[in-house]
N, C-alpha and C positions, 0 to 999 in steps of 0.2 A: 504494500500500500504506500502511496506517496505521502511524504511528510506534510505537505500543505495542500489543502483542498483548492480546487479552482472555483472561484466565486464570481458571478457576474450579477451586477445590480442594474435593474431597469425600472425607471419610473413609469407609472401607468398614466395614460391620458384620462380625463374625466370618465367615470365608469358609466353612469346612468344615462341612457338615451331612450327615447320612445321606440317601440317595436319597429316603426317604419324606417328608422335610421340604422337598423342593425346591419343591413347589407350595403351601406353606402361606401364603406372602406374596402377596397379590393387591393391586396398587396401586389406590387410589381415583382416579377420573378427576379429581376436583377438586383433587388434590394436585399436579397438573402445575405446573411452574415455568417461567418464561421462560428459555430456554437462553442468551439474550444477556446476562442479568444478571451483573455482575461479582462478586456476592456469592456466598458459599459455598453449595453445595447440600448438604442433609443428608437422608440416606435415612430413610424411614419404616421403623422396624425393629419395629413391633408387628404380629404376625400377626393375620389374621382369626380370629374365634372358632372357626371350624370348618375343619379341614384339608380341602383339595380334592384329589380324584384328578386324574391327568393329563387324563382326558377332560373332567371338569368344568372344569378350568382352561382348556382349549382353548375351551370354550364361552364362558367369561368373557372371554377375549381377543377372540373374535369379537364379543361384545356391546359391548365397549369400542370396537372399530373402528367398529361401526355407529353408536355414539353420537357419533362425531366430527362436528363441524359440517361438515367437508369430508373425505371419505374419501380417504386417500392411495392412489394407484395402486400403490405399492410393497407394499401390504398385501392386495390382492385377487388372486383367481385370474387366471392369465394369460389365460384365455379369457373372463373376465367383466369385465375392467377397461374403464372408459370410454376410448374412443379419443380422445386429445387433438387439439384443432384446432391446426394450425400456421399461422404467418403466411405470406404470399407470399414465396417464396424462388426464387432462380435457381441452378440446379445442373445438371451434365451428366446427360443421360438415361441410365438403365441400359439396356444392350444385352442382350437376352435370349439372343442367339446368340454373344455375346462376353463370357464370364465374366471377371471381373477377376482371379481366381486359378484356375489350373488345375494348379498345382504342389503344392497341399496340400489336405487334406480340409477342407471348409468347413461340413459338416453332419453331425451324428451320425445314427445309425440311428433315433433317436426324434425327429428333426426339431428338434434344438437347434442353433443356429448355433455354429460354432467361430470365434472372433474373431481375424482376422489383419489386418494392414495391407492396405488396398485393398478390404476387404469391407464398408465402412460409410462413410457421409457424416456427418462430425461436426456440420455445420451443421444438418442435418435432425434429428439426435438431440438436439442441444442445445435445439432448439425444442420437441421433444416432451417433454423432461424439465425444462422450465423450472419454476421455483417449487417445487423440492424441496430437501430438506436431506439430506445424506449424512453418516452417522457412520462414523468409522474407529476401530477398537479397536487399541491399540498397547501391548504389554507391555514395560516397561523395568524389569526386576527386577534388583537388585544392580548389577553393573558394566555392565549393558546400557544404563544411562542415558547412557553415553558416545556411543551411536549416535543419540541423540535430535536433536541439533542439525542434523546433516546430513540426517537423515530429514525433519524438519519443513521445513527450508529448501528441499529439493528437492521436497517435496510441494506447498509453496506455489507453486513454479514450474511444476509439471507436473500435479498431481492435481486433477481436477474444477475446472479454471479457469473462473470465471464462475458457479460454483454455491456455495451455502452448505454449509459443512463444520464438523462438530464433531470435533475430534481428542480421543478419550477415551484418556488416558495412564494406564495402570495401573502403579503404581510403589510401591516401599517407600522410595524416597528422593525425596520431593516437592521438597525443597530443591535437588535437582540437575537439575530440569527447566529447560531453558534458556529465556530470553526470546527469542522469534523473531518478527520483524515479520510480521503476518498481513494478508491482504486483507480488505476489508469483508465482513461476514457470516460470518466464520470465527473459531473460537475453540478454544483449548486447554482441556480440562477434565481436571484432575488428580484421579485416583481413587486414594486411598492404600490400599494392600493390604499384607498380610504377605508375607515372603519364605519360601522353602523351602530346605532343605539341598541338595537335588539339583536340577539343571536339568531333569531328567525330570519331577520333581514340579510344577515351574512349568508345563511343557507340559501335563501332565495336568489341572491345576486351571484352566487357561485356559478350557476348555470350561465349567466350572462358573461361573466369574465372568461370562463373556459371557452365559450362560443367565440367571443371576440378574439381571443388569443389564438385559437385554432385557425381562424381565418387569416389573421395578420402575421402569425409567426410559426406556430407549431407545425403547420403543414409543410414548411420548408426545412425544419430542423430535426424532426423525429418521424419514425415510421408508425409507432403505436403510442397511444396515450392510456395511462392508468390513473384514474381519479380516486384519491384515497383521503380518508380522514386522518388528521394528525395526532389525535389523542389515542393512538394505538402503538403497538410495537410488533415487529416481526419476530417470530419464535421458531420458525422452521423454514425450509426452502420454499420460495415462491419464484418460479421460473417461467420460461416461455410456454409452458403448458397452458397458461391462462390466456395467451394471445389468440385473438380471432378478430374478424371484422367488427363484431360487437359482442361483448360479454357482460353478464350481470351475475350477481352473487346472491345465493339464497340467504335470506335473513335468518339468523340463528334462532330467533324467537318464533318463527312461523314455518320452518322447513317441513315439519311433520303435521301441520295443521290443515284442516279442510278450508276451502276458499271462503266459506261463510265466516270464518274467524279472522280473515285477513283485514287489516285496518286500512283498506282502500278508502279513498274519498267517495262518500256515498251521496253527496248532494248533487242532483242532476244539473244544477246551474253551473257547477264548476267544470272547468276544462279538464280536470283530473278525474272526473267521475267514471267509476266502473260499476256496472250493475252487479247485483249479488249473485247472479247465475253465470258470471264470467270471471275469468282469472286462471292463470296457469300456476304461478308461484308468487310469493311476496318477495320482492328484491330489495336489498339493502342499498341505501344511498351512500354508504361508507366505502364501497369498493366496486367500481364499474369501469368500463373502458372499451377500447377497440382501436381500429385504425383512426387516424386523425380525422379523415373525412366523415366517418360514421359518428364519431364523438361530436364533431361539429354539428351534424344533422340533429343528433339527440339533444344536445344542450341548447341549440337555437330553438328547436321546437318547444322544449320545456320552458325556456325563458319567454317565448311569445305567449304560451298558454298561461303562464303566471301573470304576465302583464294584462292579458284579457280578463283574468279573474280580478286582478287589482282594480281595473277600470269599473268592475261591477261591485266593488266592495267585498270581495271574497278572498279568503286565504285558505288553501287546501289544508286538510287536517294535519298532515305530516310534511307540509311545505314542499321542498324540491323532491323529496322521496316519493310523495304522492304522484307528482307529475312523471317522475322516472318510471314508476310502475305502470302508469297509463301508457306511456310511450312503448315500453317493452312488451306490453300485452299485444299491441297492434303492429309492432316491429320486432318480431321474435328474435331474440339473441341467437347468434350462431354458436355460442358456447355458454354454459352455465356452470358457475363455480359452486362447489359444495360448501357447507358451513365450516370445513377445515380452513377456509380462506377468510372467515370472519366469525369470531367467537368472543364471548365474555365469560371468563372463568368464575367471576364472582356472582353472576346472575344465573348461570345455567350449569346444570350437572352434565358432565361429559359422558355421552353414551358410548358403549363399547365399539360401535362401528365407526366412531370418529377417531381414526388411528393417529392423526396428526392435528396439531393446532398450529397453524402457520401465521396467522395475523390476528392478534388478540387485543382487546381493550385494556387500557392501563387504569389503575384506580384514580379517581378524581372526585372532587367536590364540585358538582355542577353549579351550585349556587355561588360558589367562590369564583369560578372561571367565567361563567357566562355573564354578559352584559357589563363587564368590568374592563 
């Protein structure tokens, strides 16, 4: 590990804008900067002369992807990506009549794998996903900066080991971001943002910030985005087995529940509304991601839906998580992560089929941390 981490600080332009302005800023390809530079990155905050609709903006994003000298497999459709060549490897043969897991569901009805320990070979996947860069968005607003040191230290030990990673830290207290030794090819990028009076508002605006930065920056710097809560720690390996065009994580409190128990938004006036006879799973807002383009689509849609609710005086029951669940119901994720990838050891008893705890909540006093 290197002795000094690479840190890049970027001030953010004013965050809040009406939904109609979301797609006004289209980055120019030549504005791409080298992500490894230790110099500060500054956003281009001059909009194009003509505002674009969402449909036109999607076309522009596709054009930018096609103009890349090397198209990232994280950005293309799951059925049209080039199949990567892997080197010669020695590994146990899969036994068709001897499934590795029979105690849990390993496939959704739409043929998306559910990722559990024992259902994948890390060596094969690492070979398939070589030469990619993963971005992780982390929000450390107000006192949540106290969680950064443990988060980054455990991420360096367990998260995407052997791969290039950009940790994008959104914070209103850049001076409080700790210096953590990083592996080669990994860097902390500090994105200075404003704070909000209520913690709920931070959650709600998270979708807006991820959407804006996906369009303006992440599309040019990383292949995949992982959106994670900061008041957590990694406790076991989390690797490229989670990567897919779009993935969600089963909420640890509802993975075994029936849909009638899911805490979806039930008010029909809300854009997050899900009827009681619908629903696949209840997904957690603390860990989701995919290709940059798909994460942009998800976060932009959720932000627009939240602004539509706001205009009607509504706030979904679980804020951005409610809108995330609505989106993933009608845009089925291509991979689903088991509760191994999100757990709370203080609140939940660990069942025997949960062989590993990979990403877990850390003890905290919510009243002390929130709104301060």
